[in-house]
C-alpha positions as CSV (number, residue, x, y, z in Angstrom):
1,M,105.6,69.4,99.0
2,A,103.3,72.1,99.5
3,G,103.5,74.2,102.6
4,I,101.6,73.3,105.5
5,V,98.9,75.9,106.1
6,D,97.3,76.2,110.1
7,I,93.6,75.5,109.4
8,N,92.7,78.4,111.8
9,E,94.8,80.6,109.8
10,G,93.0,79.3,106.6
11,R,89.6,80.2,107.9
12,R,91.0,83.7,108.9
13,R,91.9,84.3,105.4
14,L,88.8,82.8,103.9
15,A,86.8,84.9,106.5
16,A,89.0,88.0,105.4
17,K,88.2,87.4,101.9
18,K,84.6,86.9,102.0
19,G,84.0,90.0,104.3
20,F,86.4,92.5,102.5
21,A,85.1,91.3,99.2
22,P,82.5,94.2,98.8
23,W,84.7,96.5,100.4
24,A,87.7,96.0,98.1
25,S,85.1,97.0,95.3
26,R,83.7,99.8,97.1
27,F,86.7,101.4,98.4
28,K,89.3,100.4,95.6
29,V,92.2,99.2,98.3
30,T,93.4,96.2,98.9
31,F,92.1,94.3,102.4
32,D,93.5,91.2,104.2
33,E,93.3,89.2,107.3
34,N,95.3,91.6,109.0
35,T,93.7,94.5,108.1
36,S,93.2,96.5,111.2
37,I,91.2,99.8,112.1
38,R,94.6,101.3,112.5
39,R,95.5,100.2,108.6
40,L,92.6,101.8,107.2
41,D,93.2,104.9,105.0
42,N,91.3,107.9,105.7
43,T,89.3,107.8,102.7
44,V,87.6,104.5,104.5
45,I,87.8,106.2,107.6
46,R,85.9,109.1,106.2
47,Y,83.2,106.7,104.7
48,L,82.6,104.6,107.8
49,V,82.8,107.2,110.7
50,R,79.6,109.1,109.9
51,G,77.5,106.5,110.4
52,G,74.2,106.3,108.7
53,E,72.7,103.8,106.1
54,D,75.8,103.7,103.7
55,S,78.1,103.3,106.6
56,S,75.8,100.7,108.1
57,M,75.6,98.8,105.1
58,A,79.5,98.5,104.7
59,L,79.8,97.4,107.7
60,Y,77.0,94.9,107.6
61,E,78.8,93.4,104.4
62,L,81.9,93.1,106.1
63,I,80.6,91.4,109.5
64,M,77.9,89.0,107.3
65,G,80.7,88.0,104.9
66,I,83.0,87.1,107.7
67,K,80.4,85.3,109.5
68,R,79.1,83.9,106.3
69,L,75.7,85.2,106.9
70,G,75.2,86.5,103.2
71,P,75.5,89.5,101.5
72,G,75.2,93.0,103.7
73,P,71.6,93.9,101.7
74,R,70.1,90.4,103.3
75,F,70.7,92.1,106.7
76,H,66.9,93.1,106.8
77,Y,65.7,89.2,106.1
78,L,68.0,88.0,108.9
79,D,66.5,86.1,112.0
80,S,66.3,88.8,114.3
81,R,68.9,86.8,117.2
82,Y,71.3,87.2,114.1
83,K,70.2,90.7,113.3
84,M,70.9,91.4,116.8
85,R,74.7,90.2,116.7
86,V,75.3,92.0,113.4
87,T,73.9,94.9,115.0
88,D,76.1,94.8,118.1
89,I,79.3,94.1,116.3
90,T,78.5,97.1,113.9
91,L,78.0,99.5,116.7
92,F,81.3,98.0,118.8
93,L,83.3,98.7,115.4
94,L,81.7,102.0,114.5
95,D,83.0,103.0,118.2
96,L,86.2,102.1,117.3
97,I,86.6,103.9,114.1
98,R,85.2,107.0,115.7
99,F,88.0,106.5,118.3
100,E,90.6,105.9,115.7
101,T,89.5,109.3,113.8
102,M,90.0,111.0,117.4
103,Y,93.1,109.3,117.5
104,R,94.5,110.4,114.1
105,L,93.5,114.3,115.2
106,G,95.8,113.9,117.9
107,W,92.6,114.0,120.8
108,L,93.4,110.5,122.1
109,D,96.0,108.2,123.4
110,D,96.9,105.0,121.5
111,Y,94.1,102.3,122.1
112,P,95.2,98.8,121.3
113,L,91.8,97.6,120.2
114,L,92.6,100.0,117.1
115,A,95.3,97.4,116.0
116,V,93.4,94.3,116.3
117,P,92.6,92.9,112.9
118,L,89.1,93.2,111.9
119,V,88.6,89.6,111.2
120,D,89.6,88.8,114.9
121,L,87.1,91.6,116.4
122,V,84.4,90.3,114.5
123,V,85.1,86.6,114.9
124,D,86.0,86.9,118.4
125,F,83.5,89.5,119.3
126,K,81.2,87.3,121.7
127,D,84.4,85.6,123.6
128,R,86.9,88.1,123.5
129,F,85.5,91.8,122.9
130,S,81.9,92.3,123.8
131,E,83.2,93.5,126.9
132,A,85.3,96.3,125.7
133,R,82.3,97.9,124.5
134,A,82.1,99.6,127.7
135,A,85.9,100.5,127.6
136,S,87.2,103.6,126.0
137,P,90.3,105.2,125.1
138,I,92.4,108.1,127.8
139,L,91.9,111.5,126.1
140,A,95.2,113.1,125.2
141,V,96.8,115.6,127.7
142,S,97.2,118.0,124.5
143,H,93.6,118.2,124.3
144,P,92.2,121.6,125.4
145,L,89.4,119.8,127.5
146,Y,92.0,117.3,128.8
147,Q,91.5,119.1,132.5
148,A,87.9,118.8,132.2
149,Y,88.0,115.1,131.3
150,R,90.4,114.3,134.2
151,A,87.8,116.3,136.4
152,E,84.9,113.6,135.5
153,Y,84.8,110.5,137.6
154,E,86.7,107.9,136.0
155,T,83.4,106.1,135.0
156,D,82.2,109.1,133.4
157,R,85.1,109.6,131.2
158,G,83.7,107.4,128.4
159,V,80.8,109.2,128.0
160,F,82.9,112.5,127.9
161,L,84.8,111.1,124.9
162,R,81.8,110.2,123.2
163,K,80.2,113.6,123.4
164,L,83.3,114.9,121.5
165,I,82.4,112.3,118.6
166,P,80.5,114.9,116.4
167,E,83.2,117.4,116.4
168,A,85.5,114.9,115.7
169,I,83.8,113.5,112.8
170,K,83.3,117.1,111.4
171,A,87.2,117.9,112.2
172,F,88.3,114.6,110.3
173,C,86.1,114.9,107.5
174,D,86.3,118.6,106.8
175,F,89.3,118.7,104.0
176,N,92.6,119.0,106.0
177,P,95.7,118.0,103.9
178,Q,97.5,116.9,107.0
179,L,95.6,114.1,107.2
180,E,96.1,112.9,103.6
């Protein structure tokens, strides 16, 4: 008798297979239902972290595949309600990818959302993760701007971190053999 598969786990696997299919072709890497931002390799992170049309399309492919909304290039033809949902999740994932970049540079303390499987971030966005958009990780004590960060009001620290994103993207995307 074949093993019993939990229906929810089966759905997660199928969603991952649909969502990651374009990424497997694009990045020549294997992904599964447990792939988190933390588990993405540097090549994938470099591609996604910059933002822009190519990065957005890759995220649309992932999100729309997981949510069974069709292929990424169909994003522009979605009903405005679905388009807004995909956009919200795209911006959320892009923020997390940028935080991961900063973490890999040693600029941030660990951030638990980076270890959550991408499938779960997309599927459960509305119910579990949409509130997390306003949250942000903590700047590492070793970062040269840590004292300025600490001097900020707690509610302004997320803005402080986001101002570091362009510098982090440049630092991460410039060749650095230590990141390979």
